[in-house]
C-alpha positions in Angstrom: -20.1 17.7 -124.8 -19.5 21.0 -126.8 -17.1 22.3 -124.4 -13.5 22.0 -126.0 -11.9 21.8 -122.7 -13.5 18.2 -122.1 -12.7 16.8 -125.7 -10.1 14.0 -125.9 -7.6 13.9 -128.9 -5.2 10.9 -129.3 -2.5 13.1 -131.1 -3.0 16.0 -129.0 -0.6 17.0 -126.1 -2.0 17.7 -123.0 -3.2 21.3 -122.3 -1.3 23.0 -119.5 -1.7 26.4 -118.4 1.1 28.4 -116.6 0.6 30.7 -113.8 3.6 32.2 -112.3 5.8 29.3 -111.2 2.9 26.7 -110.9 1.7 24.2 -113.6 -1.8 23.1 -113.6 -3.3 20.1 -115.4 -6.5 20.5 -116.9 -9.5 18.5 -115.9 -9.7 16.6 -119.1 -6.3 15.3 -118.5 -7.2 14.1 -115.0 -10.2 12.3 -116.3 -8.1 10.6 -118.9 -5.8 9.3 -116.1 -8.6 8.0 -113.9 -9.8 6.0 -117.0 -6.6 4.2 -117.4 -6.4 3.3 -113.9 -9.8 1.6 -113.9 -8.9 -0.3 -116.9 -5.9 -1.6 -115.1 -7.7 -2.5 -111.8 -10.4 -4.4 -113.7 -7.9 -6.3 -115.5 -6.0 -7.3 -112.2 -9.1 -8.4 -110.7 -10.1 -10.5 -113.7 -6.8 -12.3 -113.6 -7.1 -13.0 -109.9 -10.5 -14.6 -110.3 -9.4 -16.6 -113.3 -6.4 -18.0 -111.2 -8.5 -18.8 -108.2 -11.1 -20.8 -110.4 -8.3 -22.6 -112.1 -6.8 -23.9 -108.8 -10.1 -24.9 -107.5 -10.9 -26.9 -110.7 -7.5 -28.6 -110.4 -8.1 -29.5 -106.8 -11.4 -31.0 -107.6 -9.9 -33.1 -110.5 -7.0 -34.3 -108.1 -9.6 -35.4 -105.4 -11.7 -37.3 -107.8 -8.6 -39.0 -109.1 -7.9 -40.7 -105.7 -9.5 -44.0 -104.7 -12.3 -43.7 -102.4 -12.3 -45.3 -98.9 -15.1 -45.5 -96.4 -14.5 -43.6 -93.3 -13.5 -45.8 -90.3 -16.3 -45.8 -87.6 -15.2 -44.5 -84.3 -15.1 -47.2 -81.6 -16.2 -45.9 -78.1 -14.9 -48.3 -75.4 -17.1 -48.0 -72.3 -15.3 -47.9 -69.0 -17.4 -49.9 -66.6 -16.6 -48.9 -63.2 -17.4 -51.5 -60.4 -19.7 -50.1 -57.8 -18.3 -50.6 -54.4 -20.4 -51.4 -51.3 -20.2 -48.5 -49.0 -19.2 -50.9 -46.2 -15.7 -51.2 -47.5 -15.0 -47.6 -46.3 -15.1 -49.2 -42.8 -14.1 -53.0 -43.8 -10.9 -54.5 -44.9 -10.8 -58.3 -45.5 -7.1 -58.4 -44.6 -6.6 -62.2 -45.4 -7.3 -61.4 -49.0 -4.7 -58.7 -49.1 -1.1 -59.1 -50.7 1.2 -61.0 -48.8 5.0 -59.8 -48.7 7.1 -62.9 -48.2 10.6 -62.7 -46.7 13.2 -65.3 -45.7 12.1 -64.9 -41.8 8.4 -64.1 -42.1 5.7 -62.2 -43.9 3.8 -58.9 -43.7 0.3 -57.9 -44.7 -1.1 -54.4 -44.8 -4.5 -52.5 -44.2 -3.3 -49.0 -45.5 -3.4 -46.1 -47.7 -1.3 -46.4 -51.3 -0.2 -43.3 -53.2 -0.4 -45.4 -56.3 -3.9 -47.0 -56.8 -2.4 -49.7 -58.9 -0.9 -51.1 -55.7 -4.3 -52.0 -54.4 -5.4 -55.6 -55.3 -9.1 -54.7 -55.4 -11.4 -51.7 -55.5 -12.6 -52.8 -51.9 -9.2 -52.5 -50.6 -8.7 -49.2 -52.4 -11.9 -47.8 -50.7 -10.7 -48.8 -47.3 -7.2 -47.2 -48.0 -8.9 -44.0 -49.3 -11.2 -43.7 -46.4 -8.2 -43.9 -43.9 -6.6 -41.1 -45.9 -9.5 -38.8 -46.5 -10.6 -39.0 -43.0 -6.9 -38.1 -41.8 -7.3 -41.1 -39.5 -3.6 -41.3 -38.3 -4.2 -45.0 -38.5 -2.3 -47.8 -40.5 -2.3 -51.6 -39.6 0.4 -54.2 -40.4 0.5 -57.8 -39.4 4.1 -59.1 -38.8 4.8 -62.9 -38.6 8.2 -63.9 -37.7 9.5 -67.4 -37.9 11.6 -69.1 -35.2 15.0 -67.3 -34.9 13.8 -64.9 -37.6 14.6 -61.1 -37.2 12.8 -58.0 -38.0 15.8 -56.0 -39.1 16.9 -53.1 -37.0 15.0 -50.1 -38.6 13.2 -46.8 -37.8 10.0 -45.0 -39.1 10.2 -41.2 -40.3 6.7 -40.4 -40.1 4.9 -42.6 -37.6 5.0 -43.7 -34.0 4.5 -47.6 -33.8 2.3 -49.5 -31.3 2.3 -53.3 -31.4 0.4 -56.2 -29.7 1.9 -59.7 -29.6 -0.8 -62.0 -30.3 1.3 -65.2 -30.3 4.9 -66.3 -29.5 7.8 -64.8 -27.6 10.1 -62.1 -28.8 13.1 -60.2 -27.8 13.0 -56.5 -28.5 15.8 -53.9 -28.7 15.4 -50.0 -28.9 18.2 -47.4 -29.4 16.9 -44.0 -28.3 18.4 -40.4 -29.2 20.7 -40.6 -26.2 22.4 -43.9 -27.3 20.7 -45.8 -24.6 20.0 -49.2 -25.5 16.9 -51.1 -24.0 16.3 -54.6 -24.4 13.5 -56.6 -23.1 11.3 -59.7 -23.7 7.6 -59.8 -24.8 5.0 -62.5 -24.5 1.6 -62.9 -25.9 -1.0 -60.4 -24.8 1.7 -57.5 -24.2 2.2 -54.2 -25.9 5.2 -52.6 -27.5 5.7 -48.9 -28.3 8.5 -47.3 -30.6 8.4 -43.5 -31.0 8.9 -42.0 -34.4 12.7 -42.2 -35.5 13.7 -44.5 -32.9 15.7 -47.6 -33.9 14.5 -50.9 -33.0 14.5 -54.6 -33.8 12.5 -57.6 -33.1 13.8 -61.2 -32.8 11.6 -64.3 -32.5 13.3 -66.4 -29.6 10.7 -69.1 -29.5 10.1 -72.2 -31.1 6.5 -71.1 -32.7 5.9 -68.2 -35.1 5.6 -64.8 -33.7 2.4 -62.8 -34.6 2.2 -59.1 -34.0 -0.5 -56.5 -34.8 1.2 -53.2 -35.5 -0.3 -49.9 -35.6 1.1 -46.8 -37.0 0.1 -43.2 -36.4 0.0 -42.2 -40.1 -2.7 -42.2 -42.7 -0.1 -41.8 -45.5 2.4 -44.4 -46.8 4.6 -45.5 -44.0 8.3 -44.2 -44.6 10.9 -46.9 -43.2 14.8 -47.3 -43.4 16.5 -50.5 -42.5 20.0 -50.6 -41.2 21.4 -52.9 -43.9 19.8 -50.5 -46.6 21.4 -47.6 -45.1 24.8 -49.5 -44.8 25.0 -50.5 -48.3 24.0 -47.0 -49.5 26.8 -45.4 -47.8 30.1 -44.9 -49.8 32.8 -47.4 -48.6 35.3 -44.8 -47.6 32.5 -42.8 -45.6 31.7 -46.2 -43.7 35.3 -46.9 -43.2 36.1 -43.6 -41.6 32.9 -43.7 -39.6 33.4 -47.2 -38.2 37.3 -47.2 -38.2 37.2 -51.1 -38.4 40.1 -53.3 -38.4 41.4 -53.7 -41.9 39.7 -50.2 -42.8 38.1 -50.1 -46.1 39.0 -53.4 -47.0 37.0 -54.8 -44.1 34.0 -52.8 -45.5 34.3 -54.4 -48.8 33.7 -57.9 -47.3 30.1 -57.1 -46.7 27.9 -57.9 -49.8 24.2 -57.2 -50.1 21.8 -59.8 -50.5 19.6 -60.3 -53.6 16.5 -60.7 -51.4 15.1 -58.0 -49.1 16.2 -58.7 -45.6 13.4 -56.8 -43.9 12.4 -60.1 -42.0 15.6 -62.0 -42.0 16.6 -65.7 -41.3 19.8 -66.9 -42.9 20.0 -70.5 -43.7 23.3 -70.6 -42.0 22.4 -68.9 -38.8 24.0 -71.6 -36.6 27.3 -71.0 -38.1 26.9 -67.1 -37.8 25.8 -66.9 -34.2 28.4 -68.0 -31.7 27.2 -66.3 -28.3 23.6 -65.2 -28.7 22.4 -63.4 -25.3 19.0 -61.9 -24.7 19.5 -59.3 -21.8 16.7 -57.7 -20.1 17.1 -54.0 -19.1 15.9 -52.4 -15.9 12.2 -51.7 -15.7 12.7 -48.0 -15.5 13.8 -48.3 -19.1 11.9 -51.2 -20.3 8.4 -49.7 -19.4 8.9 -46.7 -21.7 8.6 -49.0 -24.5 6.5 -52.0 -23.1 3.1 -52.5 -21.3 1.9 -55.8 -19.8 -1.8 -55.4 -21.2 -2.9 -58.9 -20.4 -1.9 -58.2 -16.6 -3.6 -54.8 -16.5 -6.8 -53.9 -14.9 -9.8 -55.5 -16.3 -13.0 -53.2 -16.9 -15.7 -55.7 -16.5 -19.1 -55.4 -17.9 -22.3 -57.7 -18.2 -21.3 -58.6 -21.8 -17.5 -58.5 -21.7 -14.1 -57.2 -20.7 -12.0 -54.1 -21.7 -8.4 -53.6 -21.0 -6.5 -50.5 -22.0 -2.9 -49.3 -22.8 -3.2 -45.6 -22.7 -2.3 -42.3 -21.0 -4.1 -41.8 -17.7 -4.9 -38.2 -16.4 -5.5 -39.8 -12.9 -2.9 -42.2 -12.3 -4.4 -43.7 -9.0 -4.6 -47.2 -9.3 -1.7 -47.5 -11.6 1.5 -49.4 -10.7 4.7 -47.6 -10.7 5.8 -49.3 -14.1 2.4 -48.4 -15.5 2.9 -44.7 -14.5 6.2 -44.8 -16.4 4.4 -45.9 -19.7 1.6 -43.4 -19.1 3.9 -40.5 -18.8 6.1 -41.5 -21.7 3.3 -42.1 -24.1 1.9 -38.6 -23.6 5.3 -37.0 -24.2 5.1 -38.0 -27.9 2.8 -36.3 -30.3 0.4 -38.4 -32.2 0.8 -41.5 -30.0 -2.0 -44.0 -30.0 -4.2 -45.9 -27.5 -4.5 -49.5 -27.6 -7.2 -51.8 -26.1 -8.5 -55.4 -26.1 -12.3 -55.7 -26.3 -13.8 -59.1 -25.5 -17.4 -59.6 -26.0 -19.2 -62.7 -24.8 -21.4 -64.7 -27.1 -24.6 -62.8 -27.8 -23.0 -59.7 -26.0 -23.4 -56.3 -27.5 -20.9 -53.1 -27.5 -23.7 -50.9 -27.4 -24.0 -47.9 -30.0 -21.5 -45.2 -28.8 -18.9 -42.7 -30.4 -15.5 -41.1 -29.6 -15.0 -37.4 -29.2 -11.3 -37.4 -29.8 -10.1 -40.3 -31.7 -10.7 -42.4 -34.9 -10.7 -46.2 -34.3 -9.3 -49.2 -36.0 -9.6 -52.9 -35.0 -8.4 -56.4 -35.8 -10.5 -59.5 -35.0 -8.4 -61.9 -33.1 -11.1 -64.6 -32.6 -15.0 -65.0 -32.9 -17.3 -63.1 -35.3 -19.7 -60.2 -35.0 -22.2 -58.1 -36.8 -21.0 -54.5 -36.9 -23.4 -51.3 -37.4 -22.2 -47.8 -38.4 -24.3 -44.7 -38.3 -23.0 -41.5 -39.9 -24.3 -38.5 -41.9 -24.7 -41.0 -45.0 -26.9 -43.2 -43.1 -26.7 -46.5 -41.8 -24.4 -49.6 -42.7 -24.3 -53.0 -41.2 -22.0 -55.9 -42.1 -20.5 -59.1 -40.6 -17.0 -59.6 -39.6 -14.7 -62.7 -38.9 -11.1 -63.4 -37.9 -8.5 -61.4 -39.6 -11.0 -58.5 -40.6 -10.0 -55.0 -40.1 -12.6 -52.3 -39.2 -12.4 -48.5 -39.1 -14.7 -46.2 -37.4 -14.1 -42.4 -38.1 -14.2 -39.8 -35.2 -17.6 -39.1 -34.0 -19.4 -42.0 -36.0 -21.6 -44.0 -33.9 -21.2 -47.7 -34.1 -21.9 -50.9 -32.3 -20.5 -54.4 -32.2 -22.8 -57.6 -31.6 -21.1 -60.9 -31.0 -22.7 -63.7 -33.0 -20.4 -66.7 -32.6 -20.5 -69.4 -29.8 -16.9 -68.3 -28.8 -15.9 -64.9 -27.5 -15.4 -62.1 -29.9 -11.7 -60.7 -29.1 -10.7 -57.5 -30.7 -7.3 -55.5 -30.7 -8.4 -51.8 -31.0 -6.1 -48.7 -31.7 -7.5 -45.1 -31.2 -5.7 -42.0 -32.6 -5.1 -40.2 -29.5 -2.3 -40.0 -26.9 -4.6 -38.4 -24.4 -7.0 -40.3 -22.5 -10.0 -41.7 -24.7 -13.3 -39.8 -24.6 -16.4 -42.0 -25.3 -20.3 -41.5 -25.0 -22.7 -44.4 -25.1 -26.3 -44.4 -26.4 -27.9 -45.3 -23.0 -25.9 -42.4 -21.3 -26.7 -39.7 -23.5 -30.4 -40.6 -23.9 -30.6 -40.8 -20.0 -28.9 -37.3 -19.8 -31.3 -35.7 -22.2 -34.5 -34.3 -20.5 -37.8 -36.3 -20.8 -39.7 -33.4 -22.3 -37.1 -32.9 -24.9 -37.4 -36.7 -25.9 -41.1 -36.4 -25.8 -41.1 -33.6 -28.3 -38.5 -35.2 -30.5 -40.2 -38.6 -30.7 -43.9 -37.5 -30.5 -44.3 -39.7 -27.5 -45.7 -38.8 -24.1 -43.1 -37.7 -21.6 -44.2 -40.4 -19.2 -43.3 -43.2 -21.7 -39.6 -42.4 -21.1 -39.7 -43.6 -17.5 -39.9 -47.2 -19.0 -36.2 -46.8 -20.0 -34.4 -48.1 -16.8 -31.2 -46.6 -15.2 -28.6 -49.3 -14.3 -26.1 -49.4 -11.5 -23.7 -51.5 -13.4 -22.3 -49.9 -16.7 -24.0 -51.4 -19.8 -21.2 -50.6 -22.2 -21.0 -54.2 -23.1 -24.4 -55.8 -22.1 -26.3 -59.0 -22.4 -29.9 -59.7 -23.3 
């Protein structure tokens, strides 16, 4: 360039013009400064790239110097979940369940468990889950008490208890919230009732085992406290001040908790411990609040069997004075149950029916049968034998056909403290207009005249 203003001289000072108080750098000097900055930036970039390349080369060299190993194959463990027959929503083979042994007897359960590991099988889990998911308000326990054995005084936080004595003789004690003690004897075929949070005990006073079927009005795990557990959990000074025994706290310290659970108790030295055992019977006005003579109650007879009920009756006509006491007391307690014995003769059929206001649970005392259930998922049929437990959710149509030479005998519990409401198949078909049935089944209206109407109730019928 010929313009001297843009020529660079290494030994020349920058040319600055002065105008008043402001100094101005010439354009040739600005260009020189930008050139130096460019050189610096290029050098910095080159250093950065060189460093990065060097680090990469060192990393590759290090990796290649290490011994090679084959990658471990990933092992996938297949979890095989056993398919459960749908019938086990409604069936529990109770004899196969865990037996809880005590010195004075044994207990078995058909119930829901919070921890699935407490179930012995997936079939048992299916039954327990069904009780809970259907909010059945039903749990069953069998209680066997040896001669002179004692179901320790206890109470239940979350359930009423209804029991049926299938075998033996027992002496019952109940302490209510008014500190009134009621004691009475029960024999096979009779029913007992303990409201929630009512202290009670059961003592076998006969020579043979007592065998109870106990139903609880909960679909959750039963919550129970035994008197001995409460006593030993109470601080000694608190127990002493409460009971004020002779000898004070030293007397309290003479009690020692047994290593084994005493829920069903039978001390080996019982003869030495008992000196004057008495088994008093309270007045009927007290006893019949907690007792019902089911075997002595009215029999509802049908062509194929017999039903007896321990329940609340809206219409008390036909009830004895004692039965009225039980009926009224039952209805005073929320979530009370209805108990029933169902006897079906050989080849008899408890025809298809459903209940409006209750779930149903039953235990087979004798005989065998084929059971059918029809619900929104379809039809399920299975066989039942002694010791099996069945469950029919509210509104589920079901039937029971006796298939053994001996009578089928059930003890049934229904989740209602009101009078049970039931509708049988013959009743609801007879009540439906013929022309409605003709349209529904694509059959001439006149054909439905072939279905007879019986004077005698066919709830349990024979061929």
